[in-house]
MIGU-404075 format. One record per residue (C-alpha): residue number from 1; x, y, z. Coordinates in steps of 0.05 Angstrom, whole numbers, plus 5000, padded with zeros to 4 digits. Example, Ala and Ser with C-alpha at 12.3 -4.5 7.8 and 13.67 -1.06 7.14 Angstrom:
<pts>
k/x/y/z
1/5246/4910/5156
2/5273/4979/5143
</pts>
This chain:
<pts>
k/x/y/z
1/4779/5505/6063
2/4715/5481/6032
3/4720/5530/5975
4/4794/5507/5962
5/4772/5436/5957
6/4716/5454/5910
7/4764/5497/5866
8/4814/5440/5861
9/4759/5391/5843
10/4733/5439/5788
11/4804/5448/5759
12/4815/5373/5757
13/4747/5365/5724
14/4764/5417/5670
15/4834/5386/5659
16/4801/5320/5647
17/4754/5349/5596
18/4811/5384/5559
19/4852/5319/5559
20/4796/5283/5524
21/4806/5302/5452
22/4746/5305/5406
23/4758/5273/5338
24/4717/5288/5277
25/4704/5237/5223
26/4754/5272/5175
27/4805/5272/5229
28/4795/5197/5243
29/4801/5179/5170
30/4864/5222/5160
31/4896/5194/5222
32/4878/5120/5206
33/4907/5128/5135
34/4974/5157/5165
35/4982/5101/5214
36/4954/5043/5175
37/5003/4985/5165
38/4965/4967/5101
39/4978/5036/5072
40/5053/5030/5091
41/5057/4963/5061
42/5025/4989/4993
43/5070/5049/4995
44/5131/5002/4997
45/5103/4972/4934
46/5102/5041/4902
47/5176/5051/4920
48/5193/4982/4892
49/5159/5000/4827
50/5195/5067/4826
51/5262/5031/4834
52/5245/4983/4777
53/5229/5043/4732
54/5294/5077/4751
55/5334/5014/4735
56/5300/5005/4668
57/5316/5078/4650
58/5390/5068/4671
59/5394/5007/4625
60/5395/5055/4567
61/5464/5080/4587
62/5532/5047/4572
63/5559/4994/4619
64/5630/5006/4641
65/5671/4963/4685
66/5745/4958/4707
67/5787/4898/4722
68/5856/4884/4747
69/5896/4821/4763
70/5965/4805/4794
71/6000/4738/4800
72/6061/4695/4792
73/6081/4652/4732
74/6128/4595/4739
75/6152/4541/4692
76/6143/4545/4619
77/6093/4602/4605
78/6082/4660/4558
79/6114/4727/4572
80/6057/4776/4564
81/6106/4831/4541
82/6139/4790/4484
83/6083/4737/4474
84/6138/4683/4473
85/6148/4622/4517
86/6198/4626/4573
87/6215/4581/4630
88/6235/4636/4681
89/6188/4652/4738
90/6157/4719/4733
91/6107/4768/4765
92/6052/4796/4723
93/6000/4851/4731
94/5945/4874/4684
95/5892/4928/4681
96/5830/4936/4636
97/5770/4977/4625
98/5712/4950/4587
99/5649/4984/4562
100/5587/4965/4523
101/5524/4999/4501
102/5459/4969/4473
103/5444/4991/4402
104/5384/4950/4382
105/5339/4898/4418
106/5274/4904/4380
107/5246/4955/4427
108/5251/4912/4488
109/5283/4966/4531
110/5233/5019/4510
111/5175/4970/4526
112/5206/4953/4594
113/5210/5026/4612
114/5137/5038/4592
115/5117/4975/4629
116/5150/4998/4692
117/5117/5065/4690
118/5051/5031/4682
119/5064/4985/4741
120/5084/5047/4783
121/5017/5081/4768
122/4979/5019/4785
123/5018/5015/4851
124/4998/5085/4866
125/4925/5067/4855
126/4933/5008/4900
127/4951/5057/4956
128/4888/5097/4941
129/4846/5035/4944
130/4873/5017/5012
131/4859/5087/5037
132/4789/5085/5012
133/4775/5018/5044
134/4803/5047/5110
135/4760/5108/5103
136/4699/5066/5092
137/4714/5022/5153
138/4725/5083/5198
139/4661/5116/5173
140/4624/5051/5191
141/4651/5045/5261
142/4643/5122/5271
143/4569/5118/5255
144/4562/5057/5300
145/4591/5099/5357
146/4542/5154/5343
147/4484/5103/5342
148/4506/5070/5407
149/4514/5138/5439
150/4445/5160/5418
151/4416/5094/5442
152/4452/5104/5508
153/4422/5173/5516
154/4352/5147/5501
155/4362/5090/5552
156/4380/5140/5606
157/4319/5183/5588
158/4275/5121/5595
159/4304/5107/5664
160/4291/5178/5686
161/4220/5174/5661
162/4210/5107/5695
163/4237/5136/5761
164/4188/5196/5754
165/4132/5148/5742
166/4152/5108/5804
167/4149/5172/5846
168/4080/5188/5817
169/4055/5119/5827
170/4081/5120/5901
171/4038/5183/5912
172/3977/5150/5882
173/3991/5088/5927
174/3995/5134/5989
175/3930/5168/5968
176/3897/5098/5963
177/3880/5103/5890
178/3930/5050/5867
179/3946/4981/5892
180/4017/4973/5923
181/4029/4913/5876
182/4034/4963/5817
183/4096/4990/5847
184/4133/4925/5833
185/4114/4926/5760
186/4149/4996/5753
187/4210/4973/5793
188/4215/4914/5743
189/4213/4965/5687
190/4268/5007/5722
191/4310/4945/5725
192/4300/4934/5650
193/4320/5005/5635
194/4382/4998/5677
195/4399/4935/5639
196/4389/4972/5575
197/4437/5024/5598
198/4491/4975/5613
199/4480/4940/5548
200/4485/5003/5507
201/4545/5027/5546
202/4582/4961/5531
203/4562/4969/5458
204/4591/5040/5459
205/4656/5017/5491
206/4664/4961/5441
207/4655/5007/5382
208/4704/5057/5412
209/4754/5001/5420
210/4744/4982/5347
211/4756/5053/5326
212/4820/5057/5368
213/4845/4993/5334
214/4832/5024/5265
215/4870/5087/5287
216/4926/5045/5318
217/4915/5078/5386
218/4925/5045/5453
219/4861/5020/5485
220/4872/5068/5544
221/4871/5129/5499
222/4817/5178/5522
223/4780/5188/5457
224/4713/5219/5440
225/4683/5228/5373
226/4648/5292/5349
227/4574/5290/5349
228/4552/5330/5288
229/4481/5349/5273
230/4454/5287/5239
231/4399/5311/5196
232/4374/5257/5148
233/4395/5277/5078
234/4342/5287/5028
235/4364/5248/4966
236/4319/5230/4906
237/4343/5159/4899
238/4294/5145/4844
239/4333/5193/4799
240/4395/5151/4809
241/4406/5106/4751
242/4447/5041/4757
243/4486/5050/4691
244/4502/5123/4709
245/4526/5104/4778
246/4566/5047/4747
247/4601/5089/4694
248/4618/5140/4747
249/4647/5088/4794
250/4687/5057/4737
251/4725/5123/4729
252/4738/5136/4802
253/4749/5066/4835
254/4825/5059/4843
255/4823/4983/4840
256/4787/4984/4774
257/4838/5034/4745
258/4896/4995/4776
259/4876/4930/4743
260/4866/4966/4677
261/4936/4990/4680
262/4961/4918/4698
263/4925/4893/4636
264/4963/4945/4595
265/5027/4921/4631
266/5014/4850/4612
267/5005/4869/4540
268/5072/4905/4543
269/5102/4842/4574
270/5079/4803/4512
271/5115/4852/4467
272/5177/4846/4511
273/5173/4771/4506
274/5167/4773/4429
275/5229/4819/4427
276/5269/4762/4452
277/5261/4727/4381
278/5300/4783/4348
279/5374/4796/4346
280/5410/4844/4396
281/5463/4892/4372
282/5514/4923/4420
283/5575/4965/4413
284/5636/4947/4458
285/5704/4975/4473
286/5765/4958/4516
287/5829/4992/4541
288/5880/4947/4572
289/5953/4944/4592
290/6001/4897/4630
291/6066/4889/4668
292/6115/4831/4672
293/6177/4826/4715
294/6210/4790/4653
295/6207/4853/4610
296/6276/4883/4593
297/6300/4946/4558
298/6371/4966/4532
299/6408/5011/4580
300/6456/5040/4526
301/6517/5001/4545
302/6546/4944/4504
303/6589/4884/4517
304/6641/4865/4464
305/6640/4790/4449
306/6699/4762/4413
307/6684/4704/4364
308/6744/4665/4334
309/6732/4631/4269
310/6779/4580/4235
311/6794/4603/4163
312/6846/4584/4109
313/6885/4639/4077
314/6923/4623/4014
315/6927/4552/4031
316/6952/4565/4102
317/6905/4553/4161
318/6891/4614/4204
319/6846/4642/4259
320/6799/4702/4249
321/6772/4743/4308
322/6707/4779/4301
323/6686/4827/4356
324/6609/4834/4364
325/6577/4889/4406
326/6521/4860/4451
327/6474/4910/4482
328/6461/4906/4555
329/6390/4904/4584
330/6358/4925/4649
331/6290/4908/4676
332/6235/4952/4646
333/6201/4999/4696
334/6131/4986/4720
335/6098/5051/4696
336/6139/5049/4633
337/6109/4980/4616
338/6039/5004/4631
339/6047/5062/4583
340/6082/5022/4527
341/6033/4961/4531
342/5971/5003/4528
343/5919/4974/4476
344/5850/4990/4454
345/5796/4958/4415
346/5726/4978/4390
347/5673/4936/4359
348/5600/4916/4346
349/5571/4850/4368
350/5508/4816/4343
351/5472/4761/4381
352/5422/4722/4341
353/5376/4673/4377
354/5381/4607/4340
355/5362/4555/4388
356/5344/4575/4460
357/5311/4512/4486
358/5242/4545/4470
359/5254/4596/4524
360/5229/4654/4482
361/5169/4615/4457
362/5148/4597/4527
363/5159/4667/4552
364/5110/4690/4496
365/5059/4638/4517
366/5065/4659/4590
367/5056/4731/4570
368/4994/4715/4532
369/4964/4677/4590
370/4980/4735/4634
371/4943/4782/4587
372/4883/4735/4587
373/4886/4730/4663
374/4885/4806/4672
375/4826/4812/4624
376/4786/4762/4663
377/4805/4796/4727
378/4782/4862/4699
379/4714/4830/4680
380/4707/4802/4750
381/4721/4867/4782
382/4675/4905/4737
383/4620/4856/4746
384/4629/4855/4823
385/4627/4932/4822
386/4562/4931/4783
387/4533/4881/4832
388/4555/4921/4892
389/4526/4987/4863
390/4461/4954/4847
391/4457/4925/4918
392/4480/4990/4950
393/4426/5030/4911
394/4372/4979/4929
395/4396/4980/5002
396/4393/5056/5004
397/4322/5057/4977
398/4301/5001/5026
399/4335/5039/5082
400/4298/5103/5066
401/4230/5066/5063
402/4247/5032/5131
403/4265/5101/5160
404/4199/5130/5137
405/4161/5069/5163
406/4196/5074/5230
407/4178/5149/5236
408/4104/5134/5220
409/4104/5078/5271
410/4137/5124/5323
411/4083/5178/5313
412/4028/5126/5323
413/4063/5099/5384
414/4069/5169/5414
415/3994/5180/5407
416/3979/5112/5437
417/4027/5125/5495
418/3998/5193/5509
419/3927/5166/5510
420/3950/5107/5556
421/3987/5155/5602
422/3924/5200/5610
423/3880/5139/5625
424/3933/5111/5672
425/3934/5176/5712
426/3857/5173/5717
427/3860/5102/5738
428/3828/5072/5676
429/3885/5025/5656
430/3930/4982/5695
431/4006/4992/5705
432/4020/4933/5658
433/3981/4967/5602
434/4018/5030/5615
435/4088/5000/5616
436/4070/4960/5552
437/4052/5026/5517
438/4115/5057/5542
439/4159/4998/5519
440/4126/5002/5452
441/4144/5076/5446
442/4215/5062/5469
443/4222/5009/5417
444/4194/5053/5364
445/4246/5108/5382
446/4302/5057/5379
447/4277/5033/5311
448/4277/5105/5284
449/4351/5115/5309
450/4375/5048/5280
451/4340/5062/5214
452/4366/5133/5210
453/4440/5111/5218
454/4431/5051/5173
455/4403/5096/5118
456/4458/5147/5127
457/4512/5095/5122
458/4480/5065/5060
459/4482/5135/5031
460/4556/5140/5048
461/4568/5076/5010
462/4538/5108/4947
463/4582/5169/4960
464/4641/5122/4961
465/4625/5094/4894
466/4613/5163/4867
467/4683/5183/4890
468/4657/5234/4942
469/4692/5247/5006
470/4663/5214/5068
471/4639/5272/5113
472/4584/5281/5162
</pts>
């Protein structure tokens, strides 16, 4: 029975380990991009730009539309089959097909297609920029998790060391070589170590929550990040020149490229606005037919109508009968009318802007302002990029110097602690001096951990501006 319980417990433990998925930085970035609402929103902008381009391309083709109408005429109105006025009520029905095609509009249509294509490419770059921002945010939180996890491990090591020191001190107290009061100093140190564990655990949990939010995962998701071997990269930052970094970033930062395309789009918009000052030439055509209930056609029968005229023959009055054949008519058939009344026309129309209430002039001025605005935006973005690169390079250099200084301090604190520990074991120093040396060593270890991750993240920012992938 005891072995069965042990087996079940082991299986449950293994099941929990398997259920906890380990995520690498690359997987976190990929998943965050797939689930990001910002990426989805930017992708909708791409589809909208693609539809605009498709519409502009279709505008090159002819426009064809059909029409029909049916109604009743009463009173004095025109008979559409004879084009004469009649007073009889009638039913009418007409059909028509109209078509037109643009022949010339001063290149407006061509420029519109080019502008839409440019806007589409800019929208795609917007998606890339959002994805890059997400990757940088995920990498930042990911490194914060690794930092908090390493700090938590160090805090647990310090607690174990303090507990071992308490056991050793208890033995010295029992041997009579140490005062019992020294035990309370070590207990106080244990309490501080336990508090540090709680603080670091809370920090780790908060950073995991931040990562889950970036990944659009529920807070209860059992998630653990992969802990790679974090060797500090050896990078000769002094060889990195600001201008070289800036030129590289100009060519790979999506937001810079996107705004450059929008500047080109604004210039095309100015050409489109100027085209409104020129004539527009179009070809048109129409096919139409109609039906009227008043329409008649002869049926082949005749009615003989006698007409009597009073005449005088050789001085004697007489009557003369004239017989006139009058054709008989029937209502003309519906489809017969549609075929007989079929008409077509073709032509060319020219529209010349003479006075448009200054609409075209104002559109040109607006387009010029948009060009100026995009140029200023590009200058702002490039200037901000140069500032950010300059700061990132300086931060990386400062971070590396800080990391080296923290390492030197750690080595000095290790030697000081080892010397104090030996003297404490010999009874030459008090427990207060010992715990002070130990705290100094612990703080130095924490400073090394913090400076290491800070330096690594600053290097990742430089990789971001250089267009490199964010990996560990």
